[in-house]
N, C-alpha and C positions, 0 to 999 in steps of 0.2 A: 661785835657786828649786829647793829640794832635791828635790822630787819630780821635775822635769825632768832633774836631774844622775844621779839613781840609776834611772831607768827612762824610761817614757811613761806619763804620767798621762791620765786620759780627758778628751778635749775638750769644750768646751761645745758645746751644740746651736746650729747656725749655720741658720736657717731660710733665710737668702738663698743658701746655698750648695746647700741642698736644693732650691730652686726652681730654679736654675741646673741642677743636674744633671738634673733632670726635662726641662727644655728642650732641653738638649743630647742626652739619649737619644732625644727624639723626633725633633730636627731631624737627627741623622746615623744615625739608627735603628740604634742599639746596645743591647746588653742590660743593660751596666754602665758606669757613669761612667767607670771608668779606662780604657776600650776607645778614649774620644775624646781622651783627654789629649794623645796625640802629635799628633792633627791640629790641635787648638786651640794647641798650642806651636809648630807650625809656621806657624799662621796669626798668632800673634803674633810670631815671629821676621820673617816676612816683610812685615808692616805695620811693624816696627821703630818702635814709636810713641815711645820715650824720644828717640831720636836726630832723629826728625822734629821733635819738640819742641825740641831742641836747636839743631838747623838754622833753625827758625823764629825763636826767640828772637836768633839772630846776626843773621839778616835784619833783624830789628826794629831791633837795634842800629846795623847800617848805615844803614838808611833814616833813623833818626832823625839820626844823626851827620852824613850827607851831605844831609839834607834832600831825600830821593827821595820820589816818589809825590806824594801830596795835602799840602797845606801844612799844617803843624803846627808849634806853638811848643814842644811836648814835646822833650827832650833825652836823649841816651843817659846821661848822669850823673842825671839826675831819674829814669828808669825804672829804672836800676839801683838806686839809693838805695831806692825803693818796694819793688821785689821782694825786695832782701836783708834789708830790713824786716820784710816779710810773712814770708818764710821762717824769719828767726830767731825772730820770734813764735811760729809753728807749731812750730817744733821744742822751743821752751821749754815749749810747752803739752803737747806729745807726751811729753817727757821726765819732766815732773810725772806727767803720767796714768798712763804705764805704771810709774811708780816707786810711785804710791799704791796700785794695785790689780794684781796679777800674775794674768794668764790663762794657762791651760795652752797649749801649742802644740798645732796641728793636725798637725805633721808628726812621724811616728815616729822616736824616737830622735834629736831634734833637736840637743840639746847635744852629744852624743858626735860628730855629724857636723860640728859648727860651730866647736867649742872644745875647748881643752885641759882638764884637770882645774883648778878653781880655785886659784890661787896663794894661798901662805900669807904670804908677805911684801909690804909696799906696794911696795917696788921692782919686783917682779915683776908686780903690780896694774898699774903705770902702763907698764910695757914692753908687756904685753899689749894695754893700752887704746891703744896708738900704733899697733899694727898695724891695717891696713885690714880693714874687715869688709863687702866690696861684696856677699857673699852673703846679707847679711841676719842678723837674730838669731832668737831662739826666742820669748822673752817681752816683746819690747818692740812689743806688739801695737797697742794704742789709744794713739795714733792711728797711722796706717801713714805712716812716713817716706817711702815709695815715693809716696803720694797727697800730702803735702805739697810735694815738690818737682815733681812734674808738673803740680800745680795751680797752683804759683806760674808756672811758665814758661808754662802756658796762659794764666792771667791776663794776664800781661805783654804777650805778643805780640799776643793778640786785641784787648786795649785799645789797643795801638799800630796795629793794622790798621784798626780800627772798621767792620767789614764784618759784618753779621748773619748771613749766609749761612755765611762763613768761620769765624766761631764756633761756629756749631751744628755745623758739620762736625767741628771740632777737638774739642769737648766730646763728641761722639758717639763719637770715635775714642778719647779718654781714657776713656769711660765703659765702651767694649769692654775696654780695656785692664785696667780694673779688676775687671770681671766674670770675664775669664779668670784673674785671679790670686787673686780669692775662691773660683773652682770648683777650682783646683789646691790650695787648702787652705794656701797660704803666709800668708793674712791671713784673719782673719775679716771678713764682708762688712761689718760694723759699723764696722771699722777703717778700710776705704776710704772707706765712706760719710761717717763723721766727719772723716776726714783732708781729703777735698775739701770738704766744708762749712765747716769751720771756717776752712782757706785763703782760701776765697773771701770769707768774712766779714771775715778779717783784712785782705785785699787792699783791700776798701772802707773799712774802719776807718783804714788807715793812708796813704789817699789823700792827705790834707791835707800828708804829708811831702814829697810830690812838689813841688818848687818850682815856683810859678805860672810860666806860660811867659811873660808878659809880663816879669815881673821878672826871671827868668833871662836873658831875650833881651837886656833892657837891660845886665845885668852882663856878658855877653857881648860885646855891643857896645862897650862901655867898654873891655874889657880888648883887644879888637881895636884900638881908637884908640891903646892906649898901646903895643902890639906895633908898630904902624905907625911910631911916633915912633923905635922903634931900629932898627938895621940887623939883618934876619933872618940868622942864621948858614948859611953856604954848606954844602949837602948834600955831606958827605965820607965817608970810609971808616969813621972814629970814630963818626959819627952812626948810620950804617948798621948797625955793629956792635953799637951800643947798642941798637939796636931789634930786631935779628935775634936776641940772645944769650937772651932771655928766652922766646921762642917755640921756639928751638932746644932750650935746657936741658929744657922741657916736653916737647916731642916725643921726645928722647933718653930722659927718665926714663920716659915712658909706654911706649915700645918696647921697650928693653932692661934697664932696671933691676927688680930683683925688686919685686913687690907689697909686700913686707915694708918698703920703705923709703920708699914713697910718701908718708906723712903727714909724714916728716922735710922732703921736698922743699916740701910744702905751707907747713910752718911756716916753712920758709926764704924762701919767696916773701913770706909775710905779714910777718915780720921785716924784710926789705929794703923793703918798700913802707911799712912803719911809718917806718924810718928817712929814706926818701926824702920822705914828707908832713913829719916833723918838720922836715927841712932846707929843703925847697923848696915846701911846699904841694902842691895837687892840680894838679899840671902834667900836660900830654899824655903825657910818658914815664910817670908813675904810674899814668895811667889804662891806658896800653898793657900795662903790667906787672900790673895787676890783671886785665884781661881775659885775659892768658895764663893766670893763676892760676886764673880761673874755668873756663877751656877745659880745664885739666890736671885740675881737680878734678872736672869732669863725665866727663871720659875716665877717671878711675881708679874713679869710683864707679857709673857708669851702665853 
């Protein structure tokens, strides 16, 4: 988007943001919208919505895997497949949408703050594309990538909880987070709105992909009977090391490795998981590796 590279184009009128600014000015009794920005950012940081969603998703996975709480025939694998299909579909729609129509960013000098000058060779394009961009982009606005991820997380664990009061509380918190992001001008309000609505609709559309509870339970029972016929391997240092290694590598990469190499680790996890699946199918160990990759990816980009 050449106007964004050369300077700061005039942003579009965002009526949602205008309404939010008026409400904030009256609520906090300030004379200009920017005067309340720091207060709202402290509120957002204190609520820590993104990691609250991640923690809730992890709790849902654990409850389904160990069959904690109320009886349910849903499984971790089924919920994960449903969530990943929803997220992948939403991200595909998002990529097509912001590629079709480019909107000017509301952030002044956005491109200069986020990106180097556009590369001239394909090799440089690829290398820049592999660098993590956890601080967001400039013109990838409709739909909001932030909204697609958080809405998918919200749909996943609220469906597992099945509690109306809990669901209302969660979506109220998500709506507050979206409002603050629109108020700050990081996204147009329509980006957050469509990101949430489209993702929720995709969640219901892809529901049949989550294997039926009775069918999946029968498959698991059959597998369990086959496993009982064979002697289970003893827990030893090798097995413990095998399960510890993916988690330790993810922790070290997140804590000590420069951010520029994050995507290479994620690609390595995906390649390793693909090899494991081709050799042994969807085993418990492969599920563990994929869970470590999920936590690694969320840690890198949230």
